[in-house]
N, C-alpha and C positions, 0 to 999 in steps of 0.2 A: 503494499499500499504506499502511495507517495504522500508525504508530509507537506502540507501546504506551507509556503513561507509566511511568517507572522513577525511581529515586532521584536527586535532582539536576535532573530535568526541570523546565523552565518553560515557561510559555505566552509565546510571542512577541508583543508587543503589534502591534496593526494599527491604523494611522492613516489615515483616510479624509480626503483634501483636495478641496476643490472651490471653484467660483464659488458665492457665495450660499448658500442653505440646503440645496442639493443633497444633500451629504453626510449631513446629519443626517436629512433626510427619507427617504432610502433606508435608512439604518439603521433608522429607526422602522418604516418598510414590511418590511424583511427580518424584524425582530421578531416580526411577524404571521404569518410563514410557517415559521420555523425556530426552534429553541430555540438562543439566542444564546450564544457564547462569551464568556468575560470578556476584559478587556484591550482593548476597542476604543475608539477615541477619534476624533472629529472635529475638523477645523480648516478653517475656511471663510474664503475670501477677502473682505475687506470692500470695500465700494465705494470707489473711488479709493485703495485700498492698493497700496503700490508693491512690486515683485518684493522688493526688500531687506528690507523690513519684514516682509512675509509670510515670507521665508526665516528671518528671526531668530526670528520666533514658532514656526515648525516646528522650527527647532534646539532652542529651550527646551523644546518639548514633548517631543522625542526624548530629551533629557537627562533629562527628569523620569521617562518611563515606561520607558525601556530597562532591561533587568535585567542579571544578571551576565554573560549570554551576548553582551551588546552588539549584539543583533539586534532589527531592527524592519521590519515589513512596511508599505509605504505604497501605497496605492490612490489615485491621482489621477483626475479626471474626464475628462480629454482630454489629448492630446498637444500639446505645444509651447506650451501656456497658462502662466500664472504658477504654479498649483499644481505642475504637472509640472516646470516650470524649477526651482522652488525644491528641490524633492525631488531632481532629478537633480543639482543642484549641490553638495547636502549629501552625495550618495553618495560623494563624494571624502573626506569626513571620518567618516561612520558606516558601519556595516554594514547598509545597507538593500536589502531585496528590493522592487522598484518594479514595480507593475502599473499600467497607465494604461487608460483607455477603461471606466471605471466602469459597470458593468450589474448589474440585478438578478440575472441568472443567475450571473454571477461571485460576487457577494456571498452568495447563498444557499448557496453551497459554501464559500466562504472563511470565513464567519463562524459556520459550524454549530459548536455545542459539541462534537459528536463528532469534528470534526476538528482540535481544538485542539492535540492533540500530534503532528500530522503534522509531517514534516522541512519546513523553510520552501521549500527549492526544489520539492519534490514537491508542496506544498500550492498554491504559486503556478502551477506549470504545470498542475495539475489544474484549477484554477478557470478558467484561461485556456481549457482544452479545453472546459469545460463552457459558457463564455459563447459559444464559437464553434459548438458542436453544436446548442445551443438558441436560436440566432438564425436565424429562418426568414423567407423571403420567401413567404407563404402562397400567393400567386397561383401561384407555379411548383409547389408542392406540390399544388395542388388540380388543375393540369393533368394529372398523373399520366403513366402510360406507356402507350403503345398495345400494347406487349407485355409480358405478365406473365411475370417470371422470379422464381425462389426466390431470395430474398437470404439468409435465415437460417431454419433449422428446428431446433425444440427439442421434447423430450418432457417434459411437466409436468403432473401431474394437477391443478394449480390453474388450467390454461387461461390466462385472461388475469387478470393480477394487477399489483401496483405496479411490479415491476421491469420487466414489458413496456411498461407505458404510460409511465413515467417515464424509462426508460433506452434500451430497445431501439428503440421506435418513433421517438424524437427522434433517435438515433443513425444507424439504417438508413434512417428516412424512407420507409417503404413506402406503397403506394396500396392495398393488400388485406392483410388478415389473416384466414388460414383457420384455423378450429378444426375438427379432425377428431375426431368424438365422436359415438357412435351415440346415448347418453342424451340429449344435448342436442338432437338432432334431433326429439325427441318431446316436449320439455318447453319450450313455447313461453315460459312465463313466464322462466325462467332463461336462455333463450337471448336474450331482449330485454334483460335485465340486463346480460349479457355484452357485447352489442353496445352498450349505452350507455357502457360503460367506456372505449371506444376513442375518440380525438379525431375529430371530426366528418369530417374530410377521409379518414379511413382507413375503407374499406368493409369490414365483417366478415362472412365468409360461414362458415356451418356446414354441413360436408359429411361424408359418409360417406367411408371408405377408397376405396371403389369409385368414388364420384363425383369424389373428388379426383384419381385417377389419370388421369381422362380430361378434367380440367378445362383 
């Protein structure tokens, strides 16, 4: 659930930490996909930099960017490496919400401007859930199921739209998507457009109610 901005609310800063230029490159890429929130910073481990030196730089950055709430979100690139260890050690001193295993799926949710005022715990947990939902081994998805079962059904005059493609298909991971609509059966042009909207591993079928009942 999104938290509405109110008087006294502030955007909690996000610090992305990584080896090399990974953090800044991923932030730049995320900016091509989403409208970025404010207060996003990168701190990258230099070649041959020690854990203590990196921790010192991270601590100074936290001191510089943290607001009155004294909270900061840190995203490290991988567990148990230097950026991760430095952030973990500083969790004893600062109010840090620490995500690790940086991915584009995680960042495109975490860094969205629309999510700027979500409560920190919810924001981190939802970003982690998005990363898990949208990480696929496509070979398994393409194998499909021998027996078709109905996973979810909905009534919606829009038929296939953004929520179906970006949310439900990635969450449910179906092999087939059935559109039940008389008009679309006779409109080949629109039928092809709807079929093109689904990921290539999902077979889109357009059926009448009668054919669906015996499918």
